[in-house]
PLY file of the C-alpha trace (Angstrom):
ply
format ascii 1.0
element vertex 159
property float x
property float y
property float z
element edge 158
property int vertex1
property int vertex2
end_header
-0.03 -0.02 0.03
1.34 3.37 -0.95
0.41 6.16 1.59
1.50 9.85 1.24
1.05 12.29 4.15
0.89 15.90 4.65
2.50 17.51 7.78
-0.61 17.81 9.93
-1.29 14.07 10.62
2.25 13.43 11.50
2.59 16.64 13.65
-0.53 15.92 15.54
-0.02 12.23 16.12
3.52 13.01 17.35
2.09 15.63 19.77
-0.11 13.09 21.32
2.65 10.40 21.29
0.76 8.20 18.77
2.95 8.68 15.73
3.73 4.93 15.53
0.07 4.26 14.71
0.96 5.27 11.06
3.60 2.57 10.99
1.41 -0.06 12.59
-1.51 0.70 10.09
0.34 1.47 6.87
3.90 0.10 7.29
5.50 2.87 5.49
4.53 6.52 4.80
5.97 8.74 2.09
6.33 12.49 2.47
7.33 15.11 -0.07
10.40 17.33 0.51
8.13 20.36 1.49
6.44 18.41 4.15
9.83 17.21 5.55
11.05 20.91 5.54
7.86 21.92 7.43
8.40 19.16 10.02
11.99 20.18 10.70
11.91 23.88 10.10
12.04 24.96 13.77
15.35 23.32 14.47
13.88 20.14 15.69
11.55 21.64 18.21
8.44 20.80 16.12
6.58 17.66 17.37
6.76 16.09 13.81
10.53 16.54 13.65
10.84 13.04 15.04
9.84 11.84 11.64
13.42 12.44 10.33
14.62 9.67 12.59
12.11 7.01 11.54
13.09 4.50 8.87
9.44 3.90 7.85
9.08 7.59 6.77
10.47 8.08 3.21
11.05 11.52 1.68
10.49 11.91 -2.00
10.97 14.81 -4.42
7.89 15.66 -6.52
8.44 15.66 -10.25
5.26 17.46 -11.36
6.17 20.90 -10.36
3.41 22.42 -12.71
0.70 20.72 -10.62
2.53 21.96 -7.41
2.54 25.51 -8.67
-1.13 25.33 -9.76
-2.12 23.88 -6.29
-0.18 26.65 -4.53
-2.70 29.10 -5.68
-5.07 27.89 -2.86
-2.67 25.69 -0.75
0.63 25.81 1.07
3.58 24.14 -0.43
3.47 21.08 1.76
-0.10 20.30 0.90
0.40 21.07 -2.88
3.38 18.71 -2.89
1.70 15.96 -0.90
-1.21 16.00 -3.28
0.94 16.06 -6.33
3.11 13.19 -4.97
0.14 11.08 -4.09
-1.13 11.56 -7.75
2.34 10.80 -9.23
2.74 7.54 -7.24
-0.94 6.63 -7.76
-1.05 6.40 -3.90
-3.72 4.30 -2.25
-4.27 6.99 0.27
-3.31 10.66 1.15
-3.27 11.60 4.75
-4.47 15.22 4.93
-6.65 17.29 7.32
-6.98 20.81 5.92
-10.26 21.52 4.20
-8.96 23.08 1.09
-6.25 20.34 0.63
-8.90 17.66 1.13
-11.06 19.32 -1.61
-8.31 19.80 -4.01
-7.15 16.19 -3.61
-10.70 14.81 -4.10
-11.11 16.92 -7.24
-7.88 15.28 -8.50
-9.10 11.76 -7.74
-6.79 11.19 -4.92
-8.31 9.02 -2.09
-7.94 10.74 1.30
-8.12 10.12 5.07
-7.69 12.51 7.89
-6.17 12.09 11.28
-9.50 11.36 12.82
-10.09 8.59 10.23
-6.66 7.13 11.16
-7.70 7.11 14.82
-10.96 5.23 13.99
-8.95 2.75 11.80
-6.51 2.28 14.87
-9.40 1.49 17.20
-10.95 -0.99 14.70
-7.58 -2.76 14.37
-7.32 -2.93 18.28
-4.16 -0.71 18.24
-5.86 1.79 20.71
-8.51 1.26 23.27
-10.43 4.54 22.84
-10.62 7.36 20.29
-12.26 9.91 22.58
-9.29 10.75 24.87
-6.86 11.11 21.83
-9.44 13.38 19.99
-9.76 15.45 23.28
-5.99 15.66 23.60
-5.81 16.89 19.93
-8.52 19.52 20.58
-6.67 20.63 23.74
-3.63 21.30 21.51
-5.67 23.40 19.13
-6.81 20.73 16.63
-10.27 22.00 15.61
-13.12 19.53 15.39
-16.65 20.69 14.91
-19.32 19.31 17.26
-21.14 17.21 14.68
-17.86 15.70 13.46
-16.95 14.84 16.91
-20.04 12.99 17.54
-19.76 11.08 14.16
-16.21 10.10 14.96
-17.14 8.76 18.40
-20.15 6.91 16.81
-17.83 5.41 14.01
-15.55 4.30 16.78
-18.35 2.73 18.78
-17.93 5.08 21.70
0 1
1 2
2 3
3 4
4 5
5 6
6 7
7 8
8 9
9 10
10 11
11 12
12 13
13 14
14 15
15 16
16 17
17 18
18 19
19 20
20 21
21 22
22 23
23 24
24 25
25 26
26 27
27 28
28 29
29 30
30 31
31 32
32 33
33 34
34 35
35 36
36 37
37 38
38 39
39 40
40 41
41 42
42 43
43 44
44 45
45 46
46 47
47 48
48 49
49 50
50 51
51 52
52 53
53 54
54 55
55 56
56 57
57 58
58 59
59 60
60 61
61 62
62 63
63 64
64 65
65 66
66 67
67 68
68 69
69 70
70 71
71 72
72 73
73 74
74 75
75 76
76 77
77 78
78 79
79 80
80 81
81 82
82 83
83 84
84 85
85 86
86 87
87 88
88 89
89 90
90 91
91 92
92 93
93 94
94 95
95 96
96 97
97 98
98 99
99 100
100 101
101 102
102 103
103 104
104 105
105 106
106 107
107 108
108 109
109 110
110 111
111 112
112 113
113 114
114 115
115 116
116 117
117 118
118 119
119 120
120 121
121 122
122 123
123 124
124 125
125 126
126 127
127 128
128 129
129 130
130 131
131 132
132 133
133 134
134 135
135 136
136 137
137 138
138 139
139 140
140 141
141 142
142 143
143 144
144 145
145 146
146 147
147 148
148 149
149 150
150 151
151 152
152 153
153 154
154 155
155 156
156 157
157 158
C-alpha cells in the first residue's frame, strides 16, 4: 500500500505520542520534501521533527512542479506537494486534514483520510482502546473539530 502524508497528521500524532500508529497501520509513509521541511523547520523543536529519525518515513521529491505550482494558488507548498506526490505515485491514500487540501485532492481523484479517520482505523484494528481521549487531547492542543464531526467520529469508533 502506498500512503503519502501531509504534515498535519504526522505533527498531531507526534504531539499526542501516537505517531507509531501510522507505521502499525500502513507500514511505510511517504512525504514530499516540502512536508519534510515543514516538520524540521523549527530546528527540531516541532513535534513532527521526530519523523526524520524514523526508517518507515520516506522522503521523495515531487516531479510534477506544474501541478505543485497550480495547487499553491490555494494551498501551502507542503499540501500542494503531498497531493501532487500522491497523484504521481498513484497512492492508495493521502493523509491530509486541511479542508482546502482535502477538496483539491478529491477533485484530482486522490483518495484521502484525515487524522480522525486514522484514529478510527486504529481503534478498529485494536491498536488503541479509545478514540475519545486522543481526540480530546488533540483538541486541547488546538486541533479543531466541529461538534457534529466529533459525534460522528465517536459513533464510528463505537464510543
